[in-house]
C-alpha positions as a Markdown table, in Angstrom:
| # | Residue | x | y | z |
|---|---|---|---|---|
| 1 | Unk | 26.4 | -4.6 | -7.2 |
| 2 | Unk | 25.5 | -1.1 | -6.1 |
| 3 | Unk | 29.1 | -0.2 | -5.3 |
| 4 | Unk | 30.3 | -1.6 | -8.6 |
| 5 | Unk | 27.6 | 0.0 | -10.9 |
| 6 | Unk | 26.4 | 3.2 | -9.1 |
| 7 | Unk | 28.5 | 5.6 | -11.2 |
| 8 | Unk | 27.7 | 4.1 | -14.6 |
| 9 | Unk | 26.7 | 6.7 | -17.1 |
| 10 | Unk | 27.4 | 5.3 | -20.6 |
| 11 | Unk | 26.7 | 2.1 | -22.4 |
| 12 | Unk | 30.3 | 1.6 | -23.5 |
| 13 | Unk | 31.7 | 1.6 | -19.9 |
| 14 | Unk | 33.0 | -1.7 | -18.5 |
| 15 | Unk | 30.5 | -1.4 | -15.6 |
| 16 | Unk | 27.6 | -1.6 | -18.0 |
| 17 | Unk | 29.0 | -5.0 | -19.2 |
| 18 | Unk | 29.3 | -6.1 | -15.6 |
| 19 | Unk | 25.7 | -5.1 | -15.0 |
| 20 | Unk | 24.2 | -6.7 | -18.1 |
| 21 | Unk | 26.3 | -9.8 | -18.6 |
| 22 | Unk | 29.0 | -12.0 | -16.8 |
| 23 | Unk | 26.2 | -14.2 | -15.6 |
| 24 | Unk | 28.5 | -17.2 | -14.8 |
| 25 | Unk | 30.6 | -15.1 | -12.4 |
| 26 | Unk | 27.5 | -13.5 | -10.9 |
| 27 | Unk | 25.9 | -16.9 | -10.3 |
| 28 | Unk | 29.0 | -18.0 | -8.4 |
| 29 | Unk | 28.9 | -14.8 | -6.3 |
| 30 | Unk | 25.2 | -15.6 | -5.7 |
| 31 | Unk | 25.9 | -19.1 | -4.4 |
| 32 | Unk | 28.7 | -17.9 | -2.2 |
| 33 | Unk | 26.4 | -15.1 | -0.8 |
| 34 | Unk | 23.7 | -17.7 | 0.0 |
| 35 | Unk | 26.2 | -20.1 | 1.8 |
| 36 | Unk | 28.3 | -17.7 | 3.7 |
| 37 | Unk | 25.6 | -16.3 | 6.1 |
| 38 | Unk | 25.2 | -19.8 | 7.6 |
| 39 | Unk | 28.6 | -19.2 | 9.3 |
| 40 | Unk | 27.7 | -15.7 | 10.6 |
| 41 | Unk | 27.2 | -15.3 | 14.3 |
| 42 | Unk | 23.6 | -14.8 | 15.5 |
| 43 | Unk | 24.3 | -11.3 | 16.7 |
| 44 | Unk | 25.2 | -10.2 | 13.1 |
| 45 | Unk | 22.0 | -11.8 | 11.7 |
| 46 | Unk | 20.0 | -10.0 | 14.4 |
| 47 | Unk | 21.7 | -6.7 | 13.4 |
| 48 | Unk | 20.8 | -7.3 | 9.7 |
| 49 | Unk | 17.2 | -8.1 | 10.8 |
| 50 | Unk | 17.0 | -4.7 | 12.5 |
| 51 | Unk | 18.3 | -3.0 | 9.3 |
| 52 | Unk | 16.1 | -5.1 | 7.1 |
| 53 | Unk | 13.0 | -4.0 | 9.0 |
| 54 | Unk | 13.8 | -0.4 | 8.2 |
| 55 | Unk | 14.8 | -1.2 | 4.6 |
| 56 | Unk | 11.5 | -3.1 | 4.1 |
| 57 | Unk | 9.5 | -0.1 | 5.2 |
| 58 | Unk | 11.5 | 2.2 | 2.8 |
| 59 | Unk | 10.8 | -0.4 | 0.0 |
| 60 | Unk | 7.0 | -0.2 | 0.7 |
| 61 | Unk | 7.1 | 3.6 | 0.5 |
| 62 | Unk | 9.1 | 3.6 | -2.8 |
| 63 | Unk | 6.8 | 0.9 | -4.2 |
| 64 | Unk | 3.8 | 3.1 | -3.4 |
| 65 | Unk | 5.3 | 6.1 | -5.3 |
| 66 | Unk | 6.1 | 3.9 | -8.3 |
| 67 | Unk | 2.6 | 2.4 | -8.3 |
| 68 | Unk | 0.9 | 5.8 | -8.2 |
| 69 | Unk | 3.2 | 7.0 | -11.0 |
| 70 | Unk | 2.2 | 4.1 | -13.1 |
| 71 | Unk | -1.5 | 4.7 | -12.4 |
| 72 | Unk | -1.1 | 8.4 | -13.4 |
| 73 | Unk | 0.7 | 7.4 | -16.6 |
| 74 | Unk | -2.1 | 5.0 | -17.4 |
| 75 | Unk | -4.8 | 7.6 | -16.7 |
| 76 | Unk | -3.0 | 10.2 | -18.9 |
| 77 | Unk | -2.7 | 7.7 | -21.7 |
| 78 | Unk | -6.4 | 7.2 | -21.8 |
| 79 | Unk | -7.5 | 10.8 | -21.1 |
| 80 | Unk | -10.6 | 12.0 | -23.0 |
| 81 | Unk | -9.7 | 13.1 | -26.5 |
| 82 | Unk | -11.9 | 13.6 | -29.5 |
| 83 | Unk | -9.4 | 11.7 | -31.7 |
| 84 | Unk | -9.2 | 8.8 | -29.3 |
| 85 | Unk | -12.8 | 7.9 | -28.7 |
| 86 | Unk | -12.1 | 4.1 | -28.9 |
| 87 | Unk | -9.4 | 4.4 | -26.2 |
| 88 | Unk | -11.7 | 6.6 | -24.0 |
| 89 | Unk | -14.5 | 4.0 | -24.2 |
| 90 | Unk | -12.0 | 1.3 | -23.3 |
| 91 | Unk | -10.8 | 3.4 | -20.3 |
| 92 | Unk | -14.4 | 3.9 | -19.2 |
| 93 | Unk | -15.0 | 0.1 | -19.5 |
| 94 | Unk | -11.8 | -0.7 | -17.6 |
| 95 | Unk | -12.6 | 1.8 | -14.8 |
| 96 | Unk | -16.1 | 0.2 | -14.4 |
| 97 | Unk | -14.5 | -3.2 | -14.1 |
| 98 | Unk | -12.1 | -2.0 | -11.5 |
| 99 | Unk | -14.8 | -0.4 | -9.4 |
| 100 | Unk | -17.1 | -3.4 | -9.7 |
| 101 | Unk | -14.2 | -5.7 | -8.6 |
| 102 | Unk | -13.4 | -3.3 | -5.7 |
| 103 | Unk | -17.0 | -3.2 | -4.3 |
| 104 | Unk | -17.4 | -7.0 | -4.8 |
| 105 | Unk | -14.1 | -7.4 | -2.9 |
| 106 | Unk | -15.5 | -5.3 | -0.1 |
| 107 | Unk | -18.7 | -7.4 | 0.1 |
| 108 | Unk | -16.7 | -10.6 | 0.0 |
| 109 | Unk | -14.5 | -9.5 | 2.9 |
| 110 | Unk | -17.6 | -8.6 | 4.9 |
| 111 | Unk | -19.0 | -12.1 | 4.2 |
| 112 | Unk | -15.8 | -14.0 | 4.9 |
| 113 | Unk | -14.1 | -12.0 | 7.7 |
| 114 | Unk | -17.1 | -10.6 | 9.7 |
| 115 | Unk | -18.9 | -13.8 | 10.8 |
| 116 | Unk | -20.0 | -12.0 | 14.0 |
| 117 | Unk | -20.7 | -8.4 | 15.0 |
| 118 | Unk | -18.0 | -8.8 | 17.7 |
| 119 | Unk | -15.3 | -8.7 | 14.9 |
| 120 | Unk | -15.0 | -4.9 | 15.5 |
| 121 | Unk | -11.5 | -4.6 | 14.1 |
| 122 | Unk | -12.3 | -6.3 | 10.8 |
| 123 | Unk | -15.4 | -4.2 | 10.5 |
| 124 | Unk | -13.3 | -1.1 | 11.0 |
| 125 | Unk | -10.7 | -2.2 | 8.5 |
| 126 | Unk | -13.2 | -3.0 | 5.8 |
| 127 | Unk | -15.5 | -0.1 | 6.4 |
| 128 | Unk | -12.6 | 2.4 | 6.4 |
| 129 | Unk | -11.4 | 0.9 | 3.1 |
| 130 | Unk | -14.9 | 1.5 | 1.7 |
| 131 | Unk | -14.8 | 5.1 | 2.9 |
| 132 | Unk | -11.4 | 5.5 | 1.2 |
| 133 | Unk | -12.9 | 4.2 | -2.0 |
| 134 | Unk | -15.8 | 6.6 | -2.0 |
| 135 | Unk | -13.5 | 9.6 | -1.0 |
| 136 | Unk | -11.1 | 8.8 | -3.9 |
| 137 | Unk | -13.9 | 8.5 | -6.4 |
| 138 | Unk | -15.5 | 11.8 | -5.2 |
| 139 | Unk | -12.2 | 13.7 | -5.2 |
| 140 | Unk | -11.2 | 12.4 | -8.7 |
| 141 | Unk | -14.6 | 13.5 | -10.1 |
| 142 | Unk | -14.6 | 17.0 | -8.5 |
| 143 | Unk | -14.7 | 19.8 | -11.0 |
| 144 | Unk | -11.4 | 21.3 | -9.9 |
| 145 | Unk | -9.6 | 18.0 | -10.0 |
| 146 | Unk | -11.4 | 16.2 | -12.9 |
| 147 | Unk | -9.1 | 13.2 | -13.2 |
| 148 | Unk | -11.8 | 10.7 | -14.2 |
| 149 | Unk | -12.6 | 7.3 | -12.8 |
| 150 | Unk | -9.8 | 5.2 | -14.3 |
| 151 | Unk | -7.0 | 6.1 | -11.9 |
| 152 | Unk | -9.2 | 6.1 | -8.9 |
| 153 | Unk | -10.7 | 2.7 | -10.0 |
| 154 | Unk | -7.2 | 1.1 | -10.3 |
| 155 | Unk | -6.2 | 2.6 | -6.9 |
| 156 | Unk | -9.4 | 1.4 | -5.4 |
| 157 | Unk | -8.6 | -2.2 | -6.4 |
| 158 | Unk | -5.1 | -1.9 | -5.1 |
| 159 | Unk | -6.4 | -0.6 | -1.7 |
| 160 | Unk | -8.9 | -3.4 | -1.5 |
| 161 | Unk | -6.1 | -5.9 | -2.2 |
| 162 | Unk | -4.0 | -4.4 | 0.6 |
| 163 | Unk | -6.9 | -4.6 | 3.0 |
| 164 | Unk | -7.6 | -8.3 | 2.1 |
| 165 | Unk | -3.9 | -9.1 | 2.4 |
| 166 | Unk | -3.8 | -7.4 | 5.9 |
| 167 | Unk | -6.8 | -9.3 | 7.2 |
| 168 | Unk | -5.4 | -12.6 | 5.8 |
| 169 | Unk | -2.3 | -11.9 | 7.9 |
| 170 | Unk | -4.3 | -12.0 | 11.1 |
| 171 | Unk | -3.3 | -14.9 | 13.4 |
| 172 | Unk | -5.2 | -18.1 | 12.6 |
| 173 | Unk | -6.3 | -18.5 | 16.2 |
| 174 | Unk | -8.5 | -15.4 | 16.0 |
| 175 | Unk | -12.3 | -16.1 | 15.9 |
| 176 | Unk | -12.8 | -13.7 | 13.1 |
| 177 | Unk | -10.1 | -15.2 | 10.8 |
| 178 | Unk | -11.6 | -17.3 | 8.0 |
| 179 | Unk | -8.4 | -19.3 | 7.6 |
| 180 | Unk | -8.5 | -20.8 | 11.1 |
| 181 | Unk | -9.8 | -24.0 | 9.8 |
| 182 | Unk | -7.0 | -26.5 | 9.4 |
| 183 | Unk | -8.3 | -27.8 | 6.1 |
| 184 | Unk | -6.5 | -28.5 | 2.9 |
| 185 | Unk | -8.5 | -25.7 | 1.2 |
| 186 | Unk | -7.0 | -23.2 | 3.5 |
| 187 | Unk | -3.5 | -24.5 | 2.8 |
| 188 | Unk | -4.0 | -24.1 | -0.9 |
| 189 | Unk | -5.3 | -20.6 | -0.5 |
| 190 | Unk | -2.3 | -19.8 | 1.6 |
| 191 | Unk | 0.0 | -21.2 | -1.1 |
| 192 | Unk | -1.8 | -19.3 | -3.8 |
| 193 | Unk | -1.7 | -16.0 | -1.9 |
| 194 | Unk | 2.0 | -16.6 | -1.3 |
| 195 | Unk | 2.7 | -17.1 | -5.0 |
| 196 | Unk | 0.7 | -14.0 | -5.8 |
| 197 | Unk | 2.7 | -12.0 | -3.2 |
| 198 | Unk | 6.0 | -13.4 | -4.7 |
| 199 | Unk | 5.0 | -12.3 | -8.2 |
| 200 | Unk | 3.7 | -8.9 | -7.1 |
| 201 | Unk | 6.8 | -8.1 | -5.1 |
| 202 | Unk | 9.1 | -9.2 | -7.9 |
| 203 | Unk | 7.2 | -7.1 | -10.5 |
| 204 | Unk | 7.1 | -4.1 | -8.1 |
| 205 | Unk | 10.9 | -4.4 | -7.5 |
| 206 | Unk | 11.6 | -4.5 | -11.2 |
| 207 | Unk | 9.3 | -1.6 | -12.1 |
| 208 | Unk | 10.5 | 0.5 | -9.1 |
| 209 | Unk | 14.1 | -0.2 | -9.8 |
| 210 | Unk | 13.8 | 0.8 | -13.5 |
| 211 | Unk | 11.6 | 3.8 | -12.7 |
| 212 | Unk | 14.3 | 5.9 | -11.2 |
| 213 | Unk | 12.9 | 9.0 | -13.0 |
| 214 | Unk | 10.0 | 9.1 | -10.6 |
| 215 | Unk | 12.4 | 9.8 | -7.7 |
| 216 | Unk | 14.4 | 12.5 | -9.2 |
| 217 | Unk | 14.0 | 16.2 | -8.2 |
| 218 | Unk | 15.4 | 17.4 | -11.6 |
| 219 | Unk | 13.8 | 15.8 | -14.6 |
| 220 | Unk | 14.9 | 18.2 | -17.3 |
| 221 | Unk | 18.2 | 16.5 | -18.1 |
| 222 | Unk | 18.6 | 15.6 | -21.8 |
| 223 | Unk | 19.4 | 12.0 | -22.5 |
| 224 | Unk | 21.9 | 11.0 | -25.2 |
| 225 | Unk | 21.9 | 7.9 | -27.3 |
| 226 | Unk | 24.8 | 6.2 | -25.4 |
| 227 | Unk | 23.3 | 6.9 | -22.0 |
| 228 | Unk | 22.2 | 4.0 | -19.9 |
| 229 | Unk | 18.4 | 3.4 | -19.9 |
| 230 | Unk | 18.0 | 3.6 | -16.1 |
| 231 | Unk | 20.2 | 4.2 | -13.0 |
| 232 | Unk | 21.9 | 0.9 | -12.2 |
| 233 | Unk | 22.9 | 1.9 | -8.7 |
| 234 | Unk | 19.3 | 2.8 | -7.9 |
| 235 | Unk | 18.1 | -0.5 | -9.5 |
| 236 | Unk | 20.4 | -2.6 | -7.2 |
| 237 | Unk | 19.4 | -0.6 | -4.1 |
| 238 | Unk | 15.8 | -1.3 | -4.8 |
| 239 | Unk | 16.5 | -5.0 | -5.1 |
| 240 | Unk | 18.4 | -5.0 | -1.8 |
| 241 | Unk | 15.4 | -3.3 | -0.2 |
| 242 | Unk | 13.1 | -5.8 | -1.9 |
| 243 | Unk | 15.2 | -8.6 | -0.4 |
| 244 | Unk | 14.8 | -7.1 | 3.0 |
| 245 | Unk | 11.0 | -7.0 | 2.5 |
| 246 | Unk | 11.0 | -10.7 | 1.6 |
| 247 | Unk | 13.0 | -11.4 | 4.8 |
| 248 | Unk | 10.3 | -9.6 | 6.8 |
| 249 | Unk | 7.6 | -11.6 | 5.0 |
| 250 | Unk | 9.2 | -14.9 | 5.9 |
| 251 | Unk | 9.4 | -14.0 | 9.6 |
| 252 | Unk | 6.2 | -12.0 | 9.8 |
| 253 | Unk | 8.1 | -8.8 | 10.7 |
| 254 | Unk | 9.0 | -10.3 | 14.0 |
| 255 | Unk | 12.7 | -11.0 | 14.7 |
| 256 | Unk | 11.9 | -13.3 | 17.6 |
| 257 | Unk | 9.3 | -15.3 | 15.7 |
| 258 | Unk | 9.7 | -19.0 | 15.0 |
| 259 | Unk | 8.1 | -19.8 | 11.6 |
| 260 | Unk | 5.7 | -22.7 | 11.5 |
| 261 | Unk | 3.8 | -24.4 | 8.7 |
| 262 | Unk | 1.8 | -22.0 | 6.5 |
| 263 | Unk | 2.5 | -19.2 | 9.0 |
| 264 | Unk | 4.5 | -17.0 | 6.5 |
| 265 | Unk | 3.5 | -13.3 | 6.8 |
| 266 | Unk | 1.0 | -14.1 | 9.6 |
| 267 | Unk | 0.8 | -12.1 | 12.7 |
| 268 | Unk | -0.5 | -8.8 | 14.1 |
| 269 | Unk | 2.7 | -7.0 | 13.1 |
| 270 | Unk | 2.2 | -8.0 | 9.4 |
| 271 | Unk | -1.4 | -7.0 | 9.6 |
| 272 | Unk | -0.7 | -3.5 | 10.9 |
| 273 | Unk | 2.2 | -3.0 | 8.4 |
| 274 | Unk | -0.2 | -3.7 | 5.5 |
| 275 | Unk | -3.0 | -1.7 | 6.9 |
| 276 | Unk | -0.7 | 1.3 | 7.4 |
| 277 | Unk | 0.6 | 0.7 | 3.9 |
| 278 | Unk | -3.0 | 0.9 | 2.6 |
| 279 | Unk | -3.7 | 4.1 | 4.4 |
| 280 | Unk | -0.4 | 5.7 | 3.2 |
| 281 | Unk | -1.2 | 4.6 | -0.4 |
| 282 | Unk | -4.7 | 6.2 | -0.3 |
| 283 | Unk | -3.2 | 9.4 | 1.4 |
| 284 | Unk | -0.4 | 9.8 | -1.2 |
| 285 | Unk | -2.8 | 9.2 | -4.1 |
| 286 | Unk | -5.3 | 11.8 | -2.7 |
| 287 | Unk | -2.4 | 14.3 | -2.3 |
| 288 | Unk | -1.4 | 13.8 | -5.9 |
| 289 | Unk | -5.0 | 14.7 | -6.9 |
| 290 | Unk | -5.3 | 17.7 | -4.6 |
| 291 | Unk | -1.7 | 19.1 | -4.8 |
| 292 | Unk | -2.1 | 20.7 | -8.3 |
| 293 | Unk | -5.2 | 22.5 | -7.2 |
| 294 | Unk | -3.6 | 23.7 | -4.0 |
| 295 | Unk | -0.5 | 24.9 | -5.9 |
| 296 | Unk | -2.6 | 26.7 | -8.5 |
| 297 | Unk | -4.6 | 28.4 | -5.7 |
| 298 | Unk | -1.4 | 29.6 | -4.0 |
| 299 | Unk | 0.0 | 30.9 | -7.3 |
| 300 | Unk | -3.2 | 32.7 | -8.1 |
| 301 | Unk | -3.3 | 34.3 | -4.6 |
| 302 | Unk | 0.3 | 35.4 | -4.9 |
| 303 | Unk | -0.4 | 37.0 | -8.3 |
| 304 | Unk | -3.4 | 38.8 | -7.0 |
| 305 | Unk | -1.4 | 40.1 | -4.0 |
| 306 | Unk | 1.4 | 41.3 | -6.3 |
| 307 | Unk | -1.2 | 43.1 | -8.5 |
| 308 | Unk | -2.9 | 44.6 | -5.5 |
| 309 | Unk | 0.5 | 45.9 | -4.1 |
| 310 | Unk | 1.4 | 47.2 | -7.6 |
| 311 | Unk | -1.8 | 49.1 | -8.0 |
| 312 | Unk | -1.5 | 50.6 | -4.5 |
| 313 | Unk | 1.9 | 52.2 | -5.4 |
| 314 | Unk | 1.2 | 55.9 | -6.5 |
């Protein structure tokens, strides 16, 4: 799909019709693509697994950028304005809800996943997440940044979710893992978290694939009426990377792992991938807050240096 749609520019092109319709033929192609890999040699599957591991990591990074772009848009839409007092109050209420949910999530994780003081790793994960929440809140409220609480509140909830997902991926044999009980309740929680993960990844894939503008270095190109609404090639590349991410979820990022019942996305590799993803998300978000201030300072220093050099010339 990428090769056949990557150079599409206008809506009247045949490749646009191929991208947007021909569902019967694409369904046949899909069925064939599902059945053919059963006849591939194991070495080829192993090679794809190595490629998929890298592609899944790239997907996580692109997903982070897309999520942060969406949060920034949401925050700008509800920025304080005298003519939009109702929207501002709604933004304040929403940010409060997000922060309450975030801190409640932190407390719940302490309660569920730190049954003993010997659970040092879980204490570190949760405590560091709490520190990230406070740092994001302080930076966003700083007088030089002044981004408000909405964007940091949404990001705080996202970071807490990533931390919870990481701890949930710890092996069930661990003493600090709340899902080690072989009860039906744990099975239902696993199924529910799996469905939530499916929906989240599908939504992230759609939004990231359509949001190609966030990954362009030049954004001043004028669009015409007959231009395609988004980059089709980028859309299909994101879906291929999303498929690689799903492949890693099913095998817990371990190519030598044999999946057992309710063990999807369970293992120390999955845990550390999600924790690193959480730290990267917080780091990228903090950089988006700080970078305008840093650039403004550099520009001001450059202008002052130019003025000083100009005044020094006789």
